[in-house]
N, C-alpha and C positions, 0 to 999 in steps of 0.2 A: 418440689415442683419440677416439671420437665423443662420449663423455660424460665429464665430470670436474667435480669440485667444488672451489671455492676459498672456504674458510670456509662461510658459509651461502648462497653463490651457486652455483647449478647451471648448467653450460654444456653446450650441444649443438652440434656441428658438422654441417652439412648442405649438400648440393649440390642446388640446385633442379632438379627433373625437368620434362620438357615438360608432364606432366599436372598439375603444381602451378601452372601459369600460365594467364593469360587469353588472349583472342584477340590481344592486343598483346604477348604473351610477358612480361608482368609477373606477379609473384607474385599470385595471386588472393586476394581478401579471404577467401574460404572457406578456402583453404590456410593463410593467416596465422593465422586464428582456430583452426583445427585444430591447427596447430603449437604455439600458445601453450597450449591446453588439454592437449595431450599432454605437453608439457614440465612443466606443473604436476604432473600425475599421476606422471610419471617421477621428479621431484624427491622427492615425498613417499614414493614407493615405495622408492627407493634410500636415502634418508636415514633413514626410519623403518620400513622393511620393511613398509609398509602399502600394498598395491595395492588395486585395485578390489574384488576378491573378498574380501580380508581385511576391508575396511571393511564390505562387505555382511554378512559373517558377524557383525559387531559391531552391525548395525542402523544403519549410518551410510552416507551418500553425500554427496559434494561436488556442489553445483550452482552454476553460474555465475549471478550476479545482475546485474552491471554490467561493462561493458568499455569502455575508451577506447584508441584507437590513433592515434599520429601518425606519418606517413610523411614522412621527410626526403628519401629517395630510395628509391623502391620497388625491392626486389630483382627480378632478372630471370632468365630461363631460363639455366641452367647455372652461375649464380653460386654461389660457396661463401659461406655465411653462418655466423656463430656467434651463437647466441641464448642470452642469460643470463636466469635468473629467480631471484627471492628472495621470501620472505615478509617483508612490511614491517611490518604492524601488525595488531592486532585492535581493532575498535570495535563494541561491542555484539555483534550476531549475525554481523557481517561480518568475514571474514578477507581482508585486502588483500594482493595479490600483484603485483609489478611485473616488467617485462621490458624488455630492450634487445636489438636485433638489429644486428649489426656485419658489415661487409664487409671487403674487403682493407685492411690497414693500420689496422685498428681504426676504420674510418669508421662513424659511427652512421647506420644506414639507417632504423631505426624504433624506436619506444618505446611501451610499453603499460602500462596500470594496470588491475587487475581487482579485483572484489569477489565473494567466494564465501560461500555459506551451507552449513551442514551440516544435513541433513534425514534423517528416518527414511524408508528406501526404500519402506515399505509405506504408512504413513499420510501421508507427506509433511510431518509436523509438524516445525517448525524445532527444531534442537538448538543449545545453546550451544557455542561453540568449546571451552570447557573440558571438554566431554564426550569430547573426544579424549584418550586417555591419553598420547599422544606429540605434543605441539604442535611445529610446525616451529620452527627457530631463526629469530629475527627479525633482520633486517639493517636498520640505520638508514640507508637510502639510497632516494631517490625517483627513479623513472624520469623522463627528460627529455620529459615529455608532460603534458597536462592530467590532472587527476584524473578518474576516472570519475564520472558523474553520473546521477541518477535522472530519466529522461525520462517525462513524463506524457502522457496523451491530449491530442491537439490537434484540437479540433472543426473547425478551418478546413481540414483536409485533405480532398482530394477522392478519391472511390472510383476505384481504378485497375484492379481486377479481382479474380478469385478464384484462389487458389492451393490446390489439394487437397494433402493430406498423403499422400505416397507411402511404400511400404514401405522404400525405400532411405534415407528421411529419418530413420528411427528408429535410436536407438543402444541400448546395453545397459541404459540406465536406463528404456527403454520409452517415450521421448518423442523429439520432434524434437531432433536434436543442435544444440547452439548454433551451430556453424559453418554449418549449413544456413540459419539465419536470415540470416547475412551474404550468402549466395548469393541468397536470396529478395529481400532488399533491393536488391542490385545488379541483379537481373533486372527490377525495376520502376522503375529509374532512367531518365530520358530518355537516349537514346543519346549525345547531345552531352556530357552530364556524365560518363558512363562513360569516354569517350575522353580527358577532361582528366586523369583520375587522381585518386585520393583523397588529400587532405591530412590531414584529421582525421576520425575516425569514432567515434561513441558509440552504444552499444546498451544497452538495459535489457530484461531478461527478466522479465515480470510474472507469467505463468502458463504452465505447460507445455502443449504441444499434442501430441495423440496420433494414432495411425493411425485413419482413418475420419473425421477432422474436416477442414474446409476453412477456410483463412484468407481473410477479406475484407481486401484490401490497400488502404490509403489513402496518399496522398502529396501533396506540394506544397512550394513554396518556403518556406524558414524564413528567419530573420533573417540567418543566416550561411551558408546553403547549402540543403539539401534534406532534408526529413523523409519517412520511410517507416514505416508501422506496420501491424500485423496484428491483426485481431480474429476471434474465433469465439464463437458463442453469446452475443453481447452482451458479452463480456469482452475486455479488451485483453491480448494475449499478448506482443507485443514492440513496442518503439519504437526506431527507429534515426535517427541524424542524421549527415549528411555535410557536410564542406566540401571544396572541390576546389582543385587546383593551377591 
């Protein structure tokens, strides 16, 4: 089966396609972020019969707030992987969900941790997790990666350019899809860093960005790697931090 559950852990088997990979035939950061988000939605839909439309009908939507990914060995073109996800805990308004990606022989390839919020799809007001009538089953297990963290504005970053928001960036929530921010951050990295491959990646989503806006991109070296952030209309929209292999 492509999907199966083991207690509160949801599994998906997938073989990487050519379009999932970057110029060096490694799984792209955008693909990995998209895969993790899709898996979270599929888990909730299959375990609680609550898909995107059902949640909208209830006046609720899940939005990604923070994400951390560690790559032990980046998956590559045509490789078969198994990705696991589980809900770990609730802290205040945040619902934490973890992931691990395995290759052949249960080799750990990557691990991730994420923090989600629940919001009203119209007003965007935050809702408490207990507003969900069916909370996911919690699994006391932490992915083998650093916790996600809240990245703040770094005034030392230099302007790198302007990135308009295009129609194809927008998802069904009416804003730039979270995986697109991963692609934007990669696009503005120095080429030499892209070629080295990502070891750890953190991203914080501060405010949604919509069609018709443009992101002013800033970047520069950080203590352990490289930072990229995007602003529009004087507000910070996202901050990303990379370390490299």
